[in-house]
C-alpha positions in Angstrom: -18.6 52.0 -44.9 -17.9 50.1 -48.2 -14.9 48.0 -48.2 -11.7 49.9 -50.0 -13.2 53.4 -49.5 -10.7 56.2 -49.7 -9.3 57.2 -46.2 -10.4 60.6 -46.8 -13.9 59.9 -45.4 -15.3 58.4 -42.2 -14.0 58.6 -38.6 -10.3 58.0 -37.9 -11.1 54.4 -37.1 -13.1 54.1 -40.2 -10.3 55.5 -42.3 -7.6 53.3 -40.5 -9.9 50.4 -41.2 -10.4 51.1 -44.8 -6.6 51.2 -45.3 -6.4 47.8 -44.1 -9.2 46.6 -46.5 -7.0 47.7 -49.4 -6.4 44.9 -52.0 -2.6 45.1 -52.0 -2.1 43.0 -49.1 -4.9 40.2 -49.1 -3.4 38.5 -45.9 -4.3 42.1 -44.1 -7.5 42.5 -45.9 -8.5 39.0 -45.0 -7.9 39.1 -41.4 -9.5 42.6 -41.3 -12.6 41.3 -42.7 -12.7 38.4 -40.3 -11.3 40.1 -36.9 -12.4 43.5 -37.2 -15.7 43.4 -39.4 -16.4 39.8 -38.3 -17.4 38.6 -41.7 -18.1 34.8 -41.8 -15.7 32.4 -43.7 -18.3 31.9 -46.5 -18.8 35.7 -47.1 -17.7 36.4 -51.0 -14.9 39.0 -49.9 -13.4 36.8 -47.3 -13.3 34.2 -49.7 -11.6 36.3 -52.3 -9.2 37.8 -50.0 -8.0 34.5 -48.9 -7.9 32.9 -52.2 -5.2 35.7 -53.2 -3.0 35.6 -50.0 -0.5 33.3 -51.8 -0.7 35.1 -55.2 -0.1 38.9 -54.2 1.7 40.6 -51.7 3.9 39.8 -48.8 3.1 35.9 -49.0 3.5 35.8 -52.7 6.8 37.6 -52.5 8.4 34.9 -49.8 7.0 32.0 -51.9 8.6 33.2 -55.2 11.9 32.6 -53.7 10.9 28.8 -52.8 12.9 26.1 -54.4 11.0 23.1 -55.8 11.8 21.0 -52.9 10.0 23.1 -50.5 13.0 25.2 -48.9 14.8 28.3 -49.6 18.5 27.6 -49.5 20.1 27.2 -52.9 22.2 24.0 -52.6 20.6 20.8 -51.2 21.9 19.5 -48.0 23.7 16.1 -48.0 22.3 14.5 -44.6 19.9 15.0 -41.7 22.2 17.2 -39.6 23.0 19.6 -42.4 19.5 19.8 -43.4 18.4 21.0 -40.0 20.9 23.5 -40.0 19.8 24.7 -43.3 16.4 25.4 -42.1 17.6 27.8 -39.5 20.7 29.4 -40.9 21.4 31.9 -42.1 19.0 33.7 -39.7 16.6 35.3 -40.8 16.4 34.3 -44.4 16.1 30.5 -44.2 13.5 28.2 -44.4 12.3 28.2 -40.7 11.8 31.9 -40.6 10.1 32.3 -43.8 7.8 29.5 -42.9 6.7 31.2 -39.7 5.7 34.3 -41.5 3.8 32.3 -44.2 1.7 30.8 -41.4 1.0 34.0 -39.7 -0.2 35.5 -42.9 -2.6 32.8 -43.4 -1.3 30.3 -45.8 -2.2 26.6 -45.4 -1.9 23.4 -46.6 -4.7 23.8 -49.3 -1.6 25.4 -51.3 0.8 22.8 -52.8 3.8 24.9 -51.9 2.9 24.8 -48.4 2.3 20.8 -48.5 5.9 20.6 -49.8 6.9 22.8 -46.9 5.2 20.6 -44.4 6.9 17.7 -45.8 10.2 19.2 -45.3 9.3 19.9 -41.6 7.9 16.4 -40.9 11.0 14.7 -42.7 13.7 16.6 -40.9 12.4 18.2 -37.9 9.4 15.8 -36.8 10.6 12.4 -37.8 10.0 10.3 -34.7 13.1 8.4 -35.2 15.5 11.2 -36.0 18.1 12.2 -33.4 17.6 15.7 -34.6 13.6 16.2 -33.9 11.9 18.6 -31.8 10.2 16.7 -29.2 12.6 17.5 -26.4 14.1 20.9 -28.0 14.1 24.2 -26.4 10.7 25.9 -26.3 11.3 28.5 -29.0 11.9 26.0 -31.6 9.2 23.5 -30.4 6.7 26.1 -29.8 7.1 28.0 -33.0 7.0 24.8 -35.1 3.8 23.5 -33.2 2.1 26.9 -33.9 3.4 26.9 -37.5 2.0 23.3 -38.4 -1.4 23.8 -36.4 -1.8 27.1 -38.6 -0.8 25.2 -41.7 -3.7 22.8 -40.9 -1.7 19.8 -39.5 -2.8 20.2 -35.9 -4.3 16.7 -35.6 -1.2 15.3 -37.0 0.2 12.9 -34.3 3.7 14.4 -34.6 2.4 17.8 -34.1 0.4 16.5 -31.0 3.8 15.1 -29.5 5.2 18.7 -29.9 2.3 19.7 -27.7 3.0 17.2 -25.3 6.4 18.4 -24.9 5.2 22.0 -24.5 3.1 20.8 -21.6 5.9 18.7 -20.0 8.5 21.7 -20.3 6.1 24.1 -18.3 8.0 25.3 -15.2 6.5 25.5 -11.7 6.0 29.1 -11.8 3.9 28.8 -15.0 6.2 30.2 -17.6 8.7 28.5 -20.0 12.3 28.9 -20.5 14.6 27.7 -23.5 17.2 26.6 -20.8 16.7 23.7 -18.9 16.6 24.0 -14.9 15.7 27.7 -15.1 12.5 29.6 -14.1 10.0 31.1 -16.9 10.8 34.2 -18.5 8.5 36.5 -20.6 11.1 35.8 -23.5 9.8 32.3 -23.8 6.4 33.1 -25.2 6.3 30.5 -28.1 4.3 27.7 -26.0 1.6 30.2 -24.9 1.3 31.2 -28.6 1.3 27.8 -29.8 -1.4 27.0 -27.5 -3.4 30.1 -28.6 -3.4 28.7 -32.1 -5.5 25.7 -31.1 -9.1 26.4 -31.0 -10.5 26.4 -27.4 -13.0 23.7 -28.3 -10.1 21.5 -29.4 -7.8 21.9 -26.3 -7.4 19.3 -24.0 -7.9 19.5 -20.1 -4.1 19.6 -19.8 -3.8 22.2 -22.4 -6.4 24.4 -20.7 -4.5 24.2 -17.3 -1.5 25.2 -19.1 -3.0 28.0 -20.6 -4.2 29.2 -17.5 -0.9 29.0 -15.5 0.9 30.5 -18.6 -1.6 33.4 -18.7 -1.1 33.9 -14.9 2.7 34.0 -15.4 2.4 37.0 -17.9 -0.4 38.8 -16.3 1.5 39.1 -13.0 4.4 40.7 -14.7 1.9 43.0 -16.5 3.4 41.6 -19.9 6.5 43.8 -19.7 7.9 43.7 -15.9 10.6 41.4 -15.5 13.7 42.6 -13.8 15.5 45.3 -15.3 13.6 47.5 -17.9 14.4 45.9 -21.4 13.6 48.6 -24.2 13.3 45.9 -26.9 10.4 44.4 -25.2 8.7 47.9 -25.4 8.9 48.3 -29.0 6.8 47.2 -32.1 8.2 44.5 -34.3 7.5 41.9 -37.2 8.5 39.3 -37.6 9.1 38.5 -34.1 11.0 35.3 -34.9 11.8 34.3 -31.2 11.9 37.5 -29.8 9.3 38.8 -27.4 7.6 42.3 -27.1 4.6 43.8 -25.5 2.1 43.7 -28.3 2.9 40.0 -29.2 2.0 39.3 -25.4 -1.4 41.4 -25.6 -2.1 39.5 -29.1 -1.7 36.0 -27.4 -3.3 36.9 -24.0 -6.3 38.5 -25.7 -6.6 35.6 -28.3 -6.7 33.2 -25.2 -9.6 35.1 -23.8 -7.9 37.7 -21.2 -8.8 40.7 -22.5 -10.9 41.5 -19.6 -8.2 41.2 -17.2 -7.1 44.8 -15.7 -3.5 43.7 -15.4 -3.4 44.4 -18.9 -3.6 47.9 -18.5 0.0 49.0 -18.4 0.6 47.4 -21.8 -2.7 48.4 -23.3 -1.5 52.2 -22.2 1.8 51.9 -23.9 -0.1 50.5 -26.9 -2.6 53.6 -27.3 0.4 56.0 -26.4 2.0 54.7 -29.6 -0.7 55.2 -32.0 0.0 57.7 -34.5 -2.3 60.8 -35.3 -3.6 59.3 -38.3 -5.0 56.2 -36.5 -2.2 53.7 -37.4 0.8 52.1 -35.7 4.4 52.3 -36.7 6.9 49.4 -37.0 9.5 50.4 -34.6 12.5 48.3 -35.4 13.1 45.0 -37.3 14.8 42.2 -35.4 17.5 41.4 -34.2 16.6 44.6 -32.1 19.8 44.0 -29.8 21.3 47.6 -29.7 24.8 47.6 -29.8 25.2 43.8 -29.2 25.8 42.3 -32.8 24.4 38.8 -33.0 25.8 36.5 -35.8 25.2 33.1 -37.4 27.3 30.1 -36.2 29.7 30.9 -39.1 30.2 34.5 -37.9 28.2 36.1 -40.6 25.8 39.0 -39.3 22.2 38.2 -39.0 20.1 40.0 -41.7 16.8 41.2 -40.9 13.7 39.7 -42.6 11.3 42.7 -43.4 8.0 42.6 -44.9 7.6 46.4 -44.1 9.9 49.1 -43.5 10.8 50.4 -39.9 9.5 53.7 -39.1 6.6 53.9 -41.3 2.9 53.2 -40.6 2.7 49.5 -40.7 -0.2 47.6 -41.7 0.4 44.3 -39.9 1.3 46.3 -36.6 -2.1 48.1 -37.1 -4.2 45.3 -37.5 -2.8 43.4 -34.7 -3.1 46.5 -32.5 -6.8 47.2 -33.5 -7.5 43.5 -33.1 -6.3 43.6 -29.5 -8.3 46.6 -28.9 -11.5 45.0 -30.2 -11.2 41.9 -28.0 -10.5 44.0 -24.9 -13.5 46.1 -25.6 -15.7 42.9 -26.2 -14.3 41.4 -22.9 -15.3 44.4 -21.0 
């Protein structure tokens, strides 16, 4: 099938892939070419799609609002403490959350806008002498930042490596992680394992490999979904995830780490296939914060506003791309 063919032709799978290859969202097209069709990096279509990520579609929409100093907030902060607050609040429209999305979409340091963004992160979150750095912070912040900076192309920087050292140190005896100190692991604290998944296997240290093995076992023992009382948001599909967990996120990370052949993925895979629509796509179930009647707020009491790149309840290119990638990894592993 030729890239971009109309969805009216071919099997359901072919029509779905053709939809993902449409040129309106080059971030999706790029990942579909690489992850689903296994095109090499020097393929002309791959190079073209990647070059357009920052100019067309979701990433371009986010970057259009970026200020000249690299962050999204309107007025400049006056000190380090205020700057750190500005990166996170208001959730989920401030710099930290938009940066995570840009890293997911494939933006990297080849773009000057990402280099400016990285400078902000290094200066105000990863400054070795700063009292507000992330080198002994809760795993949701440290893990998210490690993953983001690695995807941006700064994985070899000593400050990013120091983040990974903290993630290794903070792993609990049961193999999981938790944002609260002195507590056992929880599925909710997925950010460390996702950060390790962003590091190419050949570049992981022996300590990282041990942490991945223990962390993967923690998730597999719980079938990626089972920890105490049934928690409905874990069973729905979201993007962006921010610091929230769901079963597709777990499937994506575990299969990326090479566990696609593990039979304990079965319940989560069954749920994934059951949520596929008749046309071969998956819908975005909810936007975060998906907390039901609980109303989360910013520190100043203002409501947390969703950061959305697609509308909930409708077929989602990003969710469909991730779901098909997961299923392809599982088939390859078995």
